[in-house]
Structures are given as structure tokens and as C-alpha cells.
C-alpha positions, 0 to 999 in steps of 0.5 A: 390212629389218634382219631380212632382212639379218641372216638373210642374213648368218647363213645365210652362216655354216657350222654352226661359225660359227653355233655361235660366234654362238649362244655369243656371243649367249647370253653377251651376254644371260645374262652382260652384259644379264642379261635376265630372268636372276633370273626364269629362275633362280628358276623353274628352281630351284623346279622343280628342273631344269636350269640357267639358263646352259644354257637361254640357250645353247640358246635362242640356238642356236635363234634363230640356227637360225631366222635361218639358215633364214630366210636360205635356209641348208640345215639338214640334220639340224638341220631340224625334223621330226615323229617317225615316232610323231608322224606316225602319231598325226597320220594316225590323228587326221585319219582320225577327224575334226578335229585341234587341236595343243596346242602349247608354246614348246619347241624351235624352235617356229616350225620345228615349225609349218613341219614340221607344214605339210609334212604338212597345212594348218596355222593357228596362233593367234599374237599379233603381235610388238611390233616392226613389223619383227620382225612383218613378218619372222616373218609372211613366214617363216610364209607362205613355209613354208605356215603361216596365222596366226589372231589371238587376237581372234575366234579361236574362230570362225576356228579352227572354220572352219579345222577345218571345212575340214579344216585343223589348228589349233595353239594354245599352252597354255603362256602366261598367259591374257589378262585376262578370259579364262576359265582354270583353275589347275593345278600346273605346274613347282612352282607353280600356273599359269593355263591358258587354257580356249579350246583345249579349248573349241574342241576340245569344240565341234568334237569334235576330237582334241587332240595335245599336242606338243612339240619336243626337238632337231630332233624334234617329238613327240606327247606325248599324244592326248586326245579331246574327243568322247564323255565329254569333252563332259560338264561338266568335260571342258574342265578335265580336258583342260587339266589332262592336257595341262599334265601331259604338257607338264610331264613333257616339260619336266622331261625336257628343261628347256633346251627350254622358254621359261623367259623366260615369266612363266608363273605370273603372276596364279595363285592360291596353291592350284589347285582340284582337277580331277576325275579324267580321264574323257576318252579319252586315250593316251600316245605313245611 
């Protein structure tokens, strides 16, 4: 109930009022509460990109925007949408077979899923929120915008089922894999990071096209198109797909550092040196 009331209140504000609210939230979180401020500063300095204060302002703006949308506000030009190039890449991939979106916490990632759901049936693999009221709020918002949710437990079978029915499956590639998950270690933003193999194992089993996607501003981009068919099905193909997808995401974050969720402890549990990944032999192309 509290999140619905908050969303309704934010929706009553105009763009200027939402901007002021976002500034106040960012000031509180960054200057007063200092939520993970040291971690964010260290990570951004190590990567040599952006500044922490700008990231917190951008993140607060996206949170306020999501609340406004949930409350029924018309966002106009701020509404997330696929770029024409992303739409074209999606159409081509769907014509060839199953499609997996290798997603990231860039831009307003919930709104990016809503934008995708305006084009195709979408299932997102996502964890439940730790606060029950927040979980009910976000799950209801996803349903309203046509996004189905697959729990991480048993996700492989559920994802393959969704793909077999012609749906598109969205899997994040920028979170630390849970303990016991099979992963690879690759360089990411200045330090080794573990990458979950699951999205690419599913892609290989389904013979899917993988679209590496990210958001900047209101625009949802396809950064890279990877094929999990043909040569990518050979031994080592999963590792190469994961490495190239992560490389594409890193390039995007370096270009738009405030767009990514630096609050993640992304490098936790990674060995000091990643093992070499064989040269890519999968079909791959960059999207302009």
C-alpha cells in the first residue's frame, strides 16, 4: 500500500517537481546516508570513468521516473523505447529462431523490459525483493506491463519452455553469480569479475540468438548480436559468448558511466587473475 501511495503522489508532480524530488533523494542517499558511497567511488575510480555524485543523481532520477510511471503519469519522450536499430535486430533474430536478451542494470531497466514487452512476449529471470511490500509492488507493475517473471530456481527449464513457445527471455549478465553457480572470470571495468554461464548455456541448448542490450536515457540499444548456433555450440562456446557479451556491456558503461548500477558489489569473489578465454569463433556482429 505504501508504495502505491508513494507512486500516486509522485505521479501528481510535473517534470520539474520530479526533477527536484530526484535531486533531494540523491542528496540524501549520497551526502547524508552515504549508502555504499565508498564502494561506488572506488569502483568508478578504478575503472577511470564518471563521478559518483552524477551516478547517484541519475539513479534517483530513474527511481522517481519508475514511481511516476507506476502511479499513472504520462512520461512522454522520457518513456523507454527500443531504438529503430534495436527493433530491426530483434525482428531479424526472431525470424531466425529463439531469442535471449543478455540484459544489464543500465538505465531504467524495468522500463526497458516494459518497452520490449510492447513488441514481443517477455519473460524476465529476476530475484524476489527482500521487502515483501516492494516485491508485491514491482511484481504487480511488471504484470501490468506484460512482463512475466521466472524465478532463478529452476530457471533453465522454465526459460527453455518460454523460448519453445515463441517468447523472448531476458537474463541479467551483470550480477555476481550465486554460490555454487558455474561461472567464468573475465575482466570488467578494471578488475576481474565472475560471469554466470547460465544465460549462455540456455542459449546454446535452445540454439538461440543472444542480443546484448543496454539502456541510455530513454533508448534501449542492442549492443551486440551473438549466435549460439553452429560453431558456438562447440566446447568453449559458452565461455566465449559470455566474454564477448561482457565486453560489449563494458564498452557501453565506459561510454555512459552514470547509466549502470554501480551499487552492485560486482567483483565480489572473483580470483585475482581471470583465465584466458579462447578467441571468439561464434557468429557475432555489432549493432550501430
